[in-house]
C-alpha positions, 0 to 999 in steps of 0.5 A: 531349399526344400524340405524333402530333396534327393541330390542326383547321386540318390537319384541314379543308384536305382537300389536306392530311388525306386524304393522311394515312392511319390503319392498325389491325390485329390478330392475326387477320388484320383490318384498318381503314383510311381517312384521319385525317377518316374519308373512304375514298380507296382501294378497300383502305379500310374499318372491318372489312377480314377475311380469309374463307379460305371465300371465298380467301387474300385480306382483303374489305372488310365495313363500310366505313364508318359515317355519323354523324348528331347530330341537335339542335332538328331540325337534322341534321349529318353527320359523313361525308365522301365523295368523288363525285370533282371535288373534291366531297366530300359531307357534308363532315363533316370540318368539325366535327372540332376535334382529332385524337391518335392516342396510345394509339389514334386518337380524333377530337374533334367540335365541332357544335352545342352537341354536343362529342362524342369518337369512338375506334377500337379492334380486339379484339386475337384476334377479328374486331371493331371498335369506335368509341366515342362519348363526349358531353362536352358536350350542351346540348339534347336529342340523337340519335345516328343511324348509318347502316353502309355496306356492301361485301361484297367483295375489296379488289382488286374495287369493288362496284356495285349488284345485284338480288344483294345479300340485303337481309334482317337478322336480330335480334340483342342490341342490333343487327342480323345481315346477309351480302349474299353467300353463303359470306360470314361474318354481320356483326353490328353491336351497340351496347352500348345497345339502338338504335331500327332502321329497315330501309331498303335503299338504296344510296349510288351512285358514291362515288369512291376519288381514290388508284385514279384517280391508280393508273391503276385503277377508281375508282368504288362504290355501297355498300349501306345496310341502314337507319339506328341511332338513340339519344338521348344526353346529356353524358357518355353513352359508346355502344360500336358493334360490327362483328364475325363472331361476336354479342358480349353489349352489356353487356360492350363497354364493359370489352372496349374499355377492355381492349383500349385498356390493352393497345395499346402507347403511340405517345408517342415515334419507337421505339414507333411503330415497335414498335406498327407492328411488331405490325401485321403478325403475324397468330396464325390457325387455328394458325398464324402469318403475317407480312404482307410489308405493307398494304393488298395485300400478305401472304404473302412469304418474302423480306419474312419472313426479311428482317424477322423479326429486326427485327420480333420479335428485337429486341423479345424476341419469339422465340416469333413468329420461330420459329412463323413460320419454322415456317409457311414451312417448312410451306409450302416447295415443293422447296427454295423458299418461298412468295414472292407469294400471289394469293388462290388459291394461292402462288407460289414463283419466287424464288431469294432467299427460300431464301438469306435463310431462312439470314441470317435463323436467324443473326439469331436466333443472334445475338441469342437463341442456342440455335444447338442447337436451331436446327440440329436443327429446320433442319438438313435444310432447310438441306441440302435447299436447298443440294443442289438449288440446287447440283445444278440445280433449276426457274428454271434455277437451278444452280450453275457449276464456279466455285462461284456460282450462277446463277439465271434464264432469259429472262423470269425474276423470281427476285429482289425487282428484280422488276418486269415488263411484258408480260412481260418484266422491268424490270430482268433481273438473270438469271444471277448476281446479286451479293447473290444469290452474297454470300447464296449464300456465306453460306449454305453457310458456316454451314451448314458450321460448324452442321454441324461443330458438331452434324450428322454427316458431312463437309464438305470438298465444301462447304468447297471451293465455299466457297474456290472462291467467294470467289476466282471472286467478285472475279474475276466481279464486281469491277472493281478499276481502276474499283472498281466492283461489276457487279449482274448478270453473264451470260456476257460482259456486267456490268451495272454499273449503281450499284444497292443489291444490292451493299452486302447484301454488306458486312453478311453475316455471312460475305462473300466481299469483304474490307473493301477491297472493303466500304469502296470499295462503301459509298463508292460507295453513300453518294455516289450511291444513299443518301438520307434514306428509303432507298437508292435502286434506281439512280443517278441518274447513269444515263440509265434513272434515274427518281426520281420514283414516279407515274403509271399502273401502268406508269410506276410499275414503270418507276420502281420499281426504276431510282430509288425509294428503299427503306428497308429497304435502309438496314438493310444500309448501316448494317450494313456502315457501322457494321462497318468504322467501329465506335463512329465510325459511330452518330453517322451511324446515327443521323441516318439512323434518325432522320430518318424520324421526320417520317415518323410524321405522314405518308402512313402515321400512326406507321408506314412506307411501302414506298419514296420518291421517290428525289428530294426531297421523298422523298414515301413512296409505295407501301405505306403501312404495309411489314414489312421498312421498319419491321423494318430501322429498328428493327434499326437501333436495335438495332445503334445500341445494340449498338455504343454498350453494348458496347467490341467488338462482335461482329454 
């Protein structure tokens, strides 16, 4: 029996099933996503969502969905389902679904009339091609399958509308057609393993509604283009494979290709395997370089996310190749001492102070797990030195080192840390000045650089040693309130923000930390009592009047709660690491409880993966992106830490 499984009673309950989303990706950068019953509820959903580099850097929905109709004894049973608003779903094909399994690939079982049919889906690993396999298990009389593709040809961030500019022509190819609605899009090839009858009948499906966009406060109605219909006569035992790709394929190879791709999938037969499978979905090998997608469906390249995520996504899976490839991609995209932090589709943005400091920690994780210190210094020593020198001397975004060694960053309305939401041009959480984790990472980076340069480099390190020693004193003096056992989250001049936030937890896990074990213990104790939830650390203590534990509503309402109470799984990695460093093996049981508490999430929100964030309040519902790189990565790294502590009497982390 499949590890992830839904029965008929749950599948036909749309209030339940429409909140369960599937995601499948490949290494070419394409993805397919919809709900478990095949009803698209977001503008980001689609069966072939691909990169179109000739247009921009983002994803584009080419094939939105494929409607399938079973015809028997002149009676049509449409298996599709679309939302048209006000709880109006047509044609309500979900009522024919009898079963859903996720392992090794998504599989739906339909029963309609005298027909029992399975539907399985898989991506080709390194090619922009999505395939669906239909198998007829029972057919008591003559049966025809009719296929109606619905096309969008638009960015994932926009919606398609009926227009007179769409190219409604087609070109016949082997067992299918080639279409392209607009230039300069790629051609889309729709092909079958058997030759179908194609009837060209250009039309539009009007007014499809995406309820998730409606609740998020965005435009939510779309018109999808239907070029025509394909028909195939089938009988019991027949197998038909449909392919949607950006290049033509030999139809005779489709069944074998589908089988081979299925065998290559990491099984989702337990919780850890689900996390490992999810980890693979963020890695993209394209045009000779490798990137890490920060999350699905609307994130792309992000230096901060990449450096936090890489150790868990790759090194814990014995994949040092992708780790180094993605590091090299990020280095190649540097601008001065900065790594790209966001990608708006047309250009990269560099407004962060922490991405450059997370880079050092990622390299430390590599050395910890893989070794090969000398190679790391040889490849990245000059990059490390440039970052430190530029930050020390002063650079963009009002980043500079103070006389006491601490790192100041940001002007009045800058957002340079991971808490970077903005409303009307102003930060929701103003962390400009001396941010606690930034200075912890700054100290760690300096100590690591000194260690590496003394081992493998040339030149003196005395100045950097003196700076580090200065930070050890000024950090505690600036951030720590010894009387109240509190750590300031941010300091600007005489102002100290003692709001209890999770950023201080990060310094308890660093290889080089500017605080002693007593302070670490106090930090973790406060975090456990005020911030810890079963789904991550809250971004603000519920005791704070600004706390908002439910993430919902329009964009402004969501942004107000994003960093003021929502819980983030990725922060657990640092909490658990700091906890294990202090408690050793005696802390393993607690770490396991936190990790395996996420197992029930395998059938929630994004099936088989971990969401971007969760409510800070019960029922701790998953929200935001359905699959987030650093959420998955840090849970895998927690599993690595647990194994390491269990298997070593005196582990050195």
